[in-house]
VEXKOLKOL-84859 format. One record per residue (C-alpha): residue in three letters; z, y, x. Coordinates in steps of 0.1 Angstrom, whole numbers, plus 5000, padded with zeros to 4 digits. Layout:
N
ALAZYX;...
//
This chain:
479
MET519325895458;ALA515625895450;GLU514326155425;ALA513025885402;GLU516425715401;VAL518126045393;VAL515726105363;GLU516225755351;ARG520025745353;PHE520926105347;PRO519026305320;ALA518326675326;THR520926795300;VAL524026625286;GLN526526715259;VAL530226645260;VAL531926585226;GLY535426475215;ALA537326625245;PRO540826765237;GLU539927105253;PRO537227285233;VAL535727445264;ILE534827095277;ASN532727025246;GLN529427185254;HIS526027125271;TYR525727065308;LYS522627105330;ARG521826875359;VAL522127015394;THR522526875429;LEU525926835444;ALA525027095471;GLN524227345444;LEU527627285427;ARG529527325459;GLN528027675464;HIS530327805437;LYS533427965453;LYS535727845425;VAL535027475432;LYS538127365451;GLN537626985451;GLN536426825483;MET534226575463;ALA534026335492;ASN531626045488;GLY530126195457;LEU526626115444;ASP524026385451;VAL523926475414;ALA526226675391;TYR526226885359;MET527227245353;GLY528527365320;GLU526627645302;ARG529627865293;PRO533027935310;ASP536527965295;GLN538328295291;LYS539228295328;ARG535628265338;ARG536027905349;TRP533127665343;PRO533527305335;TYR531427055355;ILE530726685358;TRP530426495391;PHE530226135403;GLN532325955429;HIS531825585439;ASP531825405406;GLN533425685385;ILE532225975364;LYS534626275363;ILE534926605343;ALA536726895360;MET537227275357;MET536427515385;GLY539627635402;ASP541427295397;ASN542227075427;SER541626755407;SER539526625378;ARG540826615343;TYR539026315328;PHE537725995342;ALA535525695332;ASN533825405350;LEU530225475358;HIS527825245340;PRO524825115360;PHE522525345340;GLY524725655343;PHE526025705307;GLY526525365292;PRO527825205260;THR531125075275;GLN532625395291;GLN536225435282;TRP537625775292;VAL541225855303;ASP542926175312;ALA544926245344;GLU547926065329;ASN545925755321;GLN546025815284;PHE542925675266;LEU540625925249;THR538925735221;GLU536726035210;LEU535426165243;ARG531726095249;VAL529026225273;LEU525626205256;PRO522126305266;ALA521226625248;LYS518226655226;GLY515026695247;SER516526515277;ASP514426295299;THR515425975281;ASP514726105246;SER513825795225;SER511025985208;GLU508825965240;ALA505825745238;CYS506125385251;GLU503825235277;LEU503824915257;GLU500524825240;LEU501724675207;GLU499224515183;PRO500224525146;GLU500924185131;LYS498424045106;GLU498824235073;ALA499323915053;ASN502523835073;CYS503924185070;PRO506324335043;GLN504124495016;LEU504424845003;GLU503924874965;GLU503625174943;VAL507225134932;HIS508225174968;ARG506125484972;ALA507725634941;GLU511225564953;LEU510425714987;ARG509026024971;GLU511926084947;GLN515025924965;GLY513925955001;PHE514325585008;THR513225244995;VAL513924885003;VAL511124645010;GLY511624265009;PRO510624045039;THR508023775043;ALA508723435057;ALA507123515090;PHE509123845092;ARG512423655086;CYS511723435116;ALA511123745138;VAL514423895126;LEU516323585136;ASP514923625171;ALA516023985171;LEU519523895159;ARG519823655188;LEU518923925213;ALA521424165197;ASN524223915202;MET523123855238;LEU523224235245;LEU526624275231;GLY527823985252;ALA526524155283;ALA528224485273;VAL531524305270;ASN531024145305;TRP530224495319;SER533524635306;LEU535224345325;GLY533324425357;ASN530924135354;PHE527324245358;SER525723895356;ALA522923985332;PRO520524205351;TRP517824175324;ALA520324345300;ASP520924625325;LYS517224705324;LEU517024705286;LEU519724965277;ALA518725325281;SER521225575294;ASN521525765261;SER523425475245;GLU526625605228;GLY528525285221;CYS527924965202;HIS526925165171;ASN524125325190;LEU522625115217;ARG519225245228;VAL517024945238;ARG513824995258;LEU510824835242;ASN508624815273;ASP510424535289;GLU509624165286;ALA513224085276;SER513024315246;ALA510024125231;PRO512024015199;PHE512624385190;ALA509024475198;LYS507824175176;VAL509824315146;LEU508124645151;SER504724485151;PHE505424375115;ILE506424735105;LEU503424915120;PRO500924835092;LEU503424975066;ALA504025285087;GLU500325345092;GLU499725315055;LEU502225595049;MET501125815078;GLN497425745072;GLU496825715109;PRO497825505139;VAL501525505148;GLU502925585182;VAL505025305197;PRO508425465206;ASN510125425239;CYS513325285224;CYS514725135193;GLN518325165182;LEU520624865179;ALA523424965155;SER526224715157;LEU529524765139;PRO532624555144;PRO535324525117;ASP537324845111;GLY541024885110;ALA543924725128;PRO544124355135;THR546924325109;SER545224545082;ASP544824415047;TRP541124445050;THR540224235020;SER541324514996;GLN539824815015;GLY536725015006;ASP534725285024;GLN536825595030;THR534425805051;THR532926125035;THR530726275063;TYR526926255065;HIS524226365090;VAL520526415092;ASP518826265123;GLY517926515151;ARG521426635163;GLY521226945142;GLN517427005146;LEU515626925113;LYS512226935130;ASN513426615146;ASN510126475159;ILE510326185134;ALA508026105105;LEU509625785093;ILE512925595098;VAL512725215094;GLY515825005096;VAL516024625095;ALA519224445084;LEU519724175110;THR522724035093;PRO523423975055;PRO526224165037;GLU529624005034;ARG529923894998;SER533723925000;SER533724285010;SER532824604991;SER532124795024;TRP530424605052;GLY528924875074;ALA526124945050;PHE523525225050;VAL524925505028;CYS522825805017;HIS522526084993;PRO519326024972;GLY517026324970;SER518626514999;HIS515326505018;ARG514026764993;ASN517226974993;ALA516027315006;ARG519627465006;LEU520927185028;HIS518027235052;GLN518627605054;GLN522227575065;TYR522227235082;THR522027355119;ASP525027585113;GLN526727305095;TYR526127055123;GLU527527305149;GLY530627375128;ARG529927735119;VAL529927665081;GLU531527405058;PRO529427095050;MET527627115017;ASP528926894990;LEU526126654981;GLY528026454955;SER528726084954;PRO526725884980;HIS524825564973;MET525525244993;VAL522225064997;PRO522524684994;LEU520224495018;GLY519924125024;GLN519123985058;ALA515624085070;ASP515224345042;LEU513524665053;LEU514925015047;VAL512225285048;ALA513625635048;HIS512425995051;PRO513626165083;LEU515326445064;LEU517526205043;ALA521226275046;HIS522925945054;ARG525725765073;ARG527025415077;SER530025285057;GLN533125135072;ASN533024765079;TRP535924605060;SER534724255065;CYS535523985090;SER532123995108;TRP529924215129;ARG527124405112;HIS523824445131;TRP520924675123;VAL517924775143;TYR516325115137;TYR512825245146;ARG512125615145;LEU508325655142;ARG505825935143;PRO501925955143;ARG500225895176;SER498426225172;ALA501826405176;GLN501426365214;GLN498626625215;ASN499826835185;PRO503326985192;SER503227165158;TRP502626855137;GLN506026885120;ASP506027265115;GLY505727255077;VAL508126975070;LEU510927205055;GLU508527365031;ASP506727035022;PRO508926735032;LEU506426485019;GLY503526635038;ILE504226435069;LEU503626115049;PRO500226155031;GLY500225795021;LEU503025864996;ALA500426004972;THR499625664958;GLY497625564989;ARG495525884988;ASP495226175012;GLY496126535005;ALA492626614992;GLY492826354965;LYS490226134980;PRO491025774988;SER492025755025;GLU489925535048;LEU492925345060;GLY494325285025;SER491025205008;SER489924965035;ARG493124765031;LYS492824764993;LYS489224634996;ARG490324365019;ARG493224264996;ARG490824254966;LYS488424024985;GLN491223794996;ALA492523774960;ALA489023704946;ALA488523434972;ARG491823274964;SER491123294926;GLY487723134931;ARG489122844952;GLU491822794926;ARG489322774898;GLN487222524917;GLU490122314926;PHE491522324890;GLY488122194877;ARG487921924903;ARG491421794897;ARG491121814859;LYS488021604861;ALA489621364885;LEU492721324863;GLY490521234833;TRP492421454808;MET492021324772;PHE492021684761;ASP489221914751;VAL490222234769;HIS487422444755;SER488422374719;ALA492122434726;SER493922754718;TRP494323014746;PHE498122934747;GLN497422554752;GLU494922634779;CYS497522844797;LEU500022564795;LEU497522324809;TYR496622564837;CYS500322594847;ALA500722224846;MET497722184869;VAL499022444894;ASN502322264896;CYS500521934901;LEU498522094929;ALA501622214946;LEU503321874943;HIS500421684958;ALA499921944986;THR503421864998;CYS503021484999;GLY499421485010;CYS498321204987;GLU494921194969;ILE494721214931;
//
């Protein structure tokens, strides 16, 4: 197997979670099969194995290390000293795929067991993308107002409404999401008839709730297009150009419960939360932007919504203990009652990277689809310490939150140029409207002296004229 293929399919470090035996749940480092066989306690013959394996970082009480190896179309987890492997799953074309179903030696299904690329692995989604993506025209993009900045400062999140052009792009992205899920179902049935989908899904996908989709492929153009509408908003908050990420996250959630559950009367029952970064709060993210691809179910009180704890991005006590909390060394901090964020289709969720959040259960009759983009400034590529002060000053990574001004109190070049452009556009529109209003008023031959009328009557007349203009603009006739 070529070195490039090994790096692509098998990240340098992986993490096993959800195994029944605690010693299995740890980090594993990539080695060659020959290196693994050098250990005297490895008793398996491992015939026809791929020339790649993983060694655990710590042994059990009997000094036996767990390891992962690959044979034909299977991935296996074993312990040194055993003659056979303990857990098995079908190998996805990209190594660790979204449809892996693990079983033990007695063919019992293990619903919680997962093998995930560890933070800092070769396929980390925070890597820069080779795609050159031009931001969409600002007039077509969702607009950030002062009320949104205030909510993002205080609550750690805000919801921005879509434009008509953005809605169209979201529908294209929803179509691609459904096509990817269809391909994943076919994979689980042994049908690999969608090679374009194979290329899109990165190896650090964890299931349908966390499909990592590469953005540098032609087939992922709908997701890249959605991002082009988001870039102007993100640049306004970061006050500098934004790096195009390698991947986005497609978060799809099927209905919860059993097929015979009384789902119409159920509500969200989960209580956990997390902060992005797998326990590392310097998570290499400056902004999380989520897009609701599907509308909420009106008949359900819990439809797989974004649930968060407002203000937790500024909770210093939580930040101090979160790594220990994530690794199970301390009890999770009680953050009080969470807030379920209602979003319509194509609404934009903009969140601080330190916001504690989760998804609610989906007690509806439909799938719920989101796409998430985790963004950072382009300058972070050359500045490894760009996020060093985030715990002391969580808002420092988003200088545009200060009402469009930089940290020194001067109007930023990026923010001020956009404001000037908006004012010019508004002035031009206003001038054209006044000219058109005068022309149409004269053409209609109003028997009314506007200049002698009261200001209230003049306003009424102006409103009537605007409606008249809109009406005739649709039919195209001449007045």
